[in-house]
C-alpha positions in Angstrom: -18.0 -9.2 7.8 -17.2 -6.4 5.4 -17.0 -2.8 6.4 -19.9 -0.8 5.0 -18.0 2.3 3.9 -19.6 3.7 0.8 -18.5 7.3 0.8 -15.3 9.2 0.8 -13.3 9.0 4.1 -13.3 12.0 6.4 -10.0 11.3 7.9 -7.0 9.2 6.7 -3.4 8.3 7.5 -1.2 7.6 4.5 2.2 6.1 5.3 4.7 6.7 2.5 3.1 9.8 1.0 6.1 11.9 0.1 6.0 11.0 -3.6 4.4 8.6 -6.1 1.1 6.9 -5.5 0.9 7.9 -1.8 1.2 11.6 -2.7 -1.3 11.3 -5.5 -3.9 9.6 -3.2 -3.4 12.2 -0.5 -4.0 15.1 -2.9 -7.1 13.4 -4.3 -8.6 12.6 -0.9 -7.8 16.2 0.3 -9.7 17.6 -2.8 -12.7 15.5 -1.6 -12.6 17.2 1.8 -10.8 14.5 3.7 -8.3 15.4 6.4 -5.1 13.5 5.6 -2.0 12.9 7.7 1.0 12.2 5.5 4.1 10.3 6.7 7.4 9.7 5.0 11.1 9.9 5.5 11.6 13.1 3.5 10.5 16.1 5.7 10.9 18.7 3.0 9.0 16.8 0.4 6.1 16.3 2.8 6.1 19.9 3.8 5.9 20.9 0.1 2.9 18.7 -0.4 1.1 20.1 2.7 1.7 23.6 1.5 -0.6 22.9 -1.5 -3.6 22.4 0.9 -2.8 23.1 4.6 -6.4 23.0 5.5 -6.7 19.3 4.8 -3.1 18.0 4.8 -0.7 17.5 7.8 2.8 16.1 7.7 4.3 13.6 10.2 7.8 12.8 9.1 8.8 9.3 10.2 10.2 6.0 8.9 8.3 2.7 9.1 11.6 0.9 9.7 12.5 3.0 12.7 12.0 1.3 16.1 10.0 4.2 17.6 7.5 4.4 14.7 4.5 3.1 16.7 5.2 5.4 19.6 5.3 8.4 17.2 2.1 7.4 15.6 0.2 6.8 18.8 1.4 10.1 20.2 0.4 12.0 17.0 -3.0 10.5 16.5 -5.8 11.9 18.7 -8.9 11.4 16.6 -10.5 8.4 14.8 -9.4 7.4 11.3 -11.6 6.2 8.5 -8.7 5.0 6.5 -5.1 3.8 7.1 -3.3 3.3 3.9 0.2 1.9 3.7 2.0 3.0 0.5 5.6 2.8 1.8 7.6 0.1 0.0 10.9 -0.5 -1.8 12.5 -2.9 -4.2 15.0 -3.3 -7.0 16.2 -5.5 -9.7 18.7 -8.0 -8.2 19.5 -11.0 -10.4 23.0 -11.0 -8.8 21.3 -11.6 -5.4 23.1 -8.8 -3.7 22.2 -9.4 -0.1 22.2 -5.7 0.8 19.4 -5.1 -1.7 17.4 -8.1 -0.4 17.9 -7.1 3.2 16.8 -3.5 2.5 13.7 -4.7 0.6 12.7 -7.1 3.4 13.3 -4.5 6.1 10.7 -2.3 4.5 8.3 -4.7 2.8 8.2 -7.4 5.4 9.4 -6.1 8.8 8.1 -2.6 8.4 4.9 -3.7 6.8 4.2 -6.2 9.5 4.8 -3.7 12.2 2.5 -1.1 10.6 -0.4 -3.3 9.5 -0.5 -5.1 12.9 -0.7 -1.7 14.7 -3.3 -0.4 12.2 -5.5 -3.4 12.6 -5.5 -3.0 16.4 -6.1 0.8 16.1 -9.2 0.3 13.9 -10.5 -2.6 16.0 -10.2 -0.4 19.1 -12.1 2.5 17.5 -14.8 0.2 16.2 -14.0 -0.1 12.4 -12.6 1.5 9.4 -10.5 0.6 6.3 -7.0 -0.8 6.3 -5.5 -0.7 2.9 -2.0 -1.5 1.6 -0.1 -1.3 -1.7 1.0 -4.8 -2.7 1.7 -5.7 -6.3 0.7 -7.9 -9.2 4.3 -9.2 -8.9 3.3 -10.8 -5.6 1.3 -13.5 -7.4 4.4 -15.3 -8.7 8.2 -15.4 -8.1 10.5 -13.2 -10.0 14.0 -14.1 -11.2 14.9 -10.4 -11.8 13.6 -9.1 -8.4 13.4 -12.1 -6.1 12.9 -10.4 -2.7 10.5 -7.8 -4.1 8.1 -10.4 -5.5 8.5 -12.6 -2.4 7.8 -9.7 -0.1 4.7 -8.7 -2.0 3.5 -12.3 -1.8 4.0 -12.1 2.0 2.0 -8.9 2.1 -0.9 -10.4 0.1 -1.1 -13.4 2.3 -0.8 -11.3 5.5 -3.7 -9.1 4.5 -5.8 -12.2 3.8 -5.0 -13.4 7.3 -6.1 -10.2 8.8 -9.3 -10.3 6.7 -10.0 -13.7 8.0 -9.5 -12.5 11.6 -11.8 -9.5 11.1 -14.5 -11.8 9.6 -14.3 -14.3 12.4 -14.3 -11.6 15.0 -17.2 -9.8 13.2 -15.3 -6.6 13.2 -16.4 -3.9 10.6 -12.8 -3.5 9.3 -12.3 -3.5 5.5 -8.9 -5.1 4.6 -8.1 -3.9 1.2 -5.3 -5.4 -0.9 -4.3 -2.9 -3.7 -2.3 -4.6 -6.5 -0.6 -2.2 -8.9 0.7 -3.3 -12.3 2.9 -0.7 -14.0 2.7 2.7 -12.5 5.0 5.5 -13.6 6.8 6.3 -10.3 10.4 6.2 -9.1 9.8 2.6 -8.1 9.4 1.4 -11.7 12.5 -0.5 -12.7 13.5 -2.3 -15.9 12.2 -2.2 -19.4 9.3 -3.6 -21.5 6.5 -2.3 -19.3 3.0 -2.0 -20.8 -0.4 -0.6 -19.6 1.6 2.1 -17.7 -0.6 4.3 -15.6 0.3 7.6 -14.1 0.4 8.0 -10.3 -2.8 10.1 -10.6 -4.6 7.4 -12.5 -3.6 4.8 -9.9 -4.8 7.1 -7.2 -8.2 7.5 -8.8 -8.6 3.7 -8.8 -7.5 3.6 -5.1 -9.8 6.4 -4.0 -12.8 4.6 -5.6 -11.7 1.3 -4.0 -11.6 2.7 -0.4 -15.1 3.9 -0.9 -16.4 0.5 -1.8 -16.7 -2.9 -0.1 -14.1 -4.9 -1.9 -11.1 -6.7 -0.6 -8.8 -6.8 -3.7 -8.3 -4.1 -6.2 -6.0 -4.2 -9.2 -4.5 -0.9 -10.1 -5.6 -0.1 -12.8 -8.5 -2.6 -13.0 -7.4 -4.1 -16.3 -4.5 -5.7 -14.6 -6.8 -8.2 -13.1 -6.5 -10.1 -16.4 -2.8 -10.3 -16.0 -3.3 -11.5 -12.5 -5.5 -14.4 -13.8 -3.1 -15.3 -16.5 -0.2 -15.4 -14.0 -2.2 -17.8 -11.7 -3.0 -20.1 -14.7 0.5 -20.3 -16.2 2.1 -23.8 -15.6 5.3 -23.7 -13.5 7.4 -25.0 -16.3 6.3 -22.4 -18.7 6.5 -19.6 -16.2 10.1 -20.6 -15.4 11.1 -19.9 -19.0 9.7 -16.4 -19.0 11.7 -13.4 -18.0 10.0 -11.9 -15.0 
């Protein structure tokens, strides 16, 4: 059962909103009249964003990898949320397989992600519905020799969200589970060379804001990246293994 949200959310929690896509989405939602709670590790960066629109924006400095994150969220949230959006993520090029890089990536993209989306699903189920959205990646569709843990962690996220979507459907809960799959977006997360179809964080945010007002379950960011997604699925393993990804 898909959530029937067809208008801009009135209230939202964005985790990982101190820069990049999360910040851009927060600003666009606030401009539409939505009250947005922004989280992130960098207190000063969050406060600077809130200062641009204190009527609609509120800062809640916190880290999704910290053990007390759920207690802090539960203590701070006192009203229903139309949207919970997880933008927090990390990753780096790591052909040398430096374990510290892999461990850091998995701590955020797997452990932190699992903690947050499980909590968010329960929060929305208890209040009777809403939208749970998360930034995954086109890179989650196949493995990557240049960034193994990043691609693998994004594949984990894609499949985890599908599992939650199945749960919501079987339980007939009006919760929209939205998988947001960016291609190339110009943020601090962009690594390496040879990128194409590069969108600004603002362009990505526009796509996301439209998606959370719809009824879909997967949204490529920007939409033309769905063609790359299809190509990736269709490439034979032998051919894909020869490509630099």
